[in-house]
Structures are given as structure tokens and as C-alpha cells.
C-alpha positions, 0 to 999 in steps of 0.5 A, a space after each residue: 806699398 811697403 818697399 821691402 815687401 815688394 823687394 821680397 816678392 820680386 826676389 821670389 819672382 826672380 828665383 822662380 824664373 831662374 830655376 823653374 821653367 813654366 809648365 807650358 814650356 816644359 810640356 813643349 820640350 817633352 812633346 818635342 823630345 817624344 817626336 825626335 830620334 837620335 841625337 835630337 832626342 838625346 839632346 832634349 832628354 838632357 835638357 829636360 833632366 837639367 830642368 828637373 835638377 835645377 827645380 829640385 835644387 833651386 839652382 839656375 837652369 842655365 849658367 847664363 842667367 841673362 838680362 832681366 826684362 821686367 814689365 809691371 802694371 801698377 795702380 795709382 797708389 804705387 809709384 814707378 820709382 818704388 818699383 824700380 828701386 825694389 827691382 834693383 834691390 831684388 836683382 842685387 839680392 838674387 845675385 848674392 844668393 846665386 839665383 843670378 850670375 853677375 851679368 851687368 858689365 860696363 859697355 866700354 871697360 867691361 867692368 862687372 857691377 857684381 850685382 846685375 844693376 847698373 846703367 839700364 840694368 835691370 830693364 824695368 818698364 812700368 805701366 799705370 792702370 786705374 786699379 787701386 792696389 793693382 800689381 802685375 809683374 812679368 819677368 823674362 830672363 833672356 840669355 846672351 846667346 839667343 840675344 846675339 842671333 836676334 836681327 832686324 830687317 828694313 823692307 824692302 830687302 833686295 837680298 831676300 827679295 822681300 817687299 813690304 807685304 806678308 810675303 816679305 815679312 815671312 821671308 825675314 822670319 824664315 831667314 832669321 831662323 835659318 841664320 840662327 842655326 844652333 847658336 840660339 840654343 834651339 829649340 826656342 821661340 821667335 818673338 816678332 815685331 812688325 812695324 814701329 820704328 827701330 826701337 819700338 819694333 824690337 820692343 814689340 818683338 820682346 813683348 811677344 816673349 811674355 806670351 805662353 807657348 800654347 797661346 793662340 793670337 787673338 787676331 785670326 790673321 796673325 794666328 794663321 801666320 804664326 801657325 804657318 811660320 811654325 810649320 815652315 821654320 820646323 821644316 828647315 831641319 836645324 833641330 835641337 842645338 843645331 844637331 838636326 831634327 823636326 823641332 827648330 822652334 816651338 813657337 812663333 809670336 807676332 805683334 804689330 805696330 803702326 809705322 811711318 810710311 817711309 819705314 817698314 821694320 821687321 824685328 826678330 827676338 830669338 828666345 832659347 829653349 830656356 824660356 824663362 818667363 814667370 809672373 806675379 800678381 796680387 790677390 787680396 794683398 797676397 802674391 800669386 805666382 804664375 
């Protein structure tokens, strides 16, 4: 695969992700707007106007263009090193063209790299598949405000009275949503990882953010828990941007990982209303964007 071509495809993926919300997200925002009143309704009206303007002008939906989280499935004829190089080049060019804000700073000095590349930036994971010519890329842009209200619990948790069971897991998720208030830029989506170790539990929670808002979990038990929690979180009354209302989140997405007996982690990754999630796949050698 030609590296320059892949860079161009990934640049377009970044542009679309930064400037144009997926249809399922926008539909969820419209539905939320239509059932709200007062300040909650006007807030969602302004959010939707902002999204339309960003799309029309091909400008970032939010001033915080976030962390680039890119997952790529590739065939045996595409090396992961080529994908990583192309992703870095695409991020740098997207920054130059102002689809991204320079967002990568040194953890100690705070010095900005100026082009969204650096130590671990952008964050790229590659997964090989036995399909010659295959390329499927999924990108999430995750803002800092919603990232700051993410949280991890270790069960049992005496503060919540949460044990190592579904009741305890649900208590953690409700607590996370309540603690976030408006700081996560509600309404949003909660990605939840149950199990794993500290690192993989968080990775699972973020993997859930690649799912569509209207996607039903294929596991009936998890689907029921997701639906239950969606209703309960929206009863908290936090509402759009913390102004109160019926819509605090428009999705709760759960994923499980096996754990060692000594540990039980529940990780919650909060995604704001600017649920910037897009995909790219190759069909007959040509890019198709979703």
C-alpha cells in the first residue's frame, strides 16, 4: 500500500471526524432537544446550530479537538509501522490545515509539539487480520473536558456500598454520571469496561465509544443492563451542560474482560455531546467513509 495514499485517506478521516457529527449522534441530539424544555432545550438548539455550521464550513465542531484514538484492522500486506507513520503524517497535516488544534504537550514541561504528534500521540492500535488488502480504520476524537471526568473503581467500594456483582457495577456507573455533572459537556455517552486489569479495563471502556448510539449490545444480559442504566442516569436530572433536564446521557455502552480473582475494576470513560466518531474502510481499493 502506498504510504502517501494512506496518509491522504487518514487525513480525510480526521477532517470528517472533526467537522461532521455522525448521523446517529445528531439524531440523538435532535430527539433530546425535542423532549426538553426551557434552558435545556435552548442549549441543545445551540449545539445543533453549531454542528450545522461546522459541517457547512468544514471547521472543528469544538475548539478542543481532543485526543486522536485510532484503531486499525489491516491485512497481512500492510505493515503496522506504515499505518503508524501515515497516522502521524495525517495528524500533522490536519493540524496545519486547522482541522485539529495543536493539542499534544509534554507531560512535564507543557511544551506543545505543534502538530498533534509526540510521545504516544496520536494513539494508534493495529490489529492484523487474514484478509489480503483489508483496511478498516475507526477514529474517535476525545476532548479533555469529558476525559477529565472519567473514573475507575475498584470493587468492593465501601463508600458506595458496592460489591463485586451487577448491583455494585451499576452503583459505580450511576456515581460516575452524578459526579460528572455538567463538566463532561452533557449529554453524552458512557463507555464502561468491567473487569480486566487497570489498563485493559480503561481500554475496554474506550473501545465501547466506537459503537453507534443506537447500537444494541448483542449480549442480551448486557443489553438489558445498558437500557436500565440509560433510564436511571437520565433520572438524575443533570441535563444538557448541567442545566437540568431529562437528557444527561443518550447512551451507556458496556464491555467485559476476564479479570484475576484478586481484582475487580469498573472503568467509565465519558464522551461529551461532541461524539466525534468516524470510520474508513476499503472497498475494491477505494475508501468508503462512515
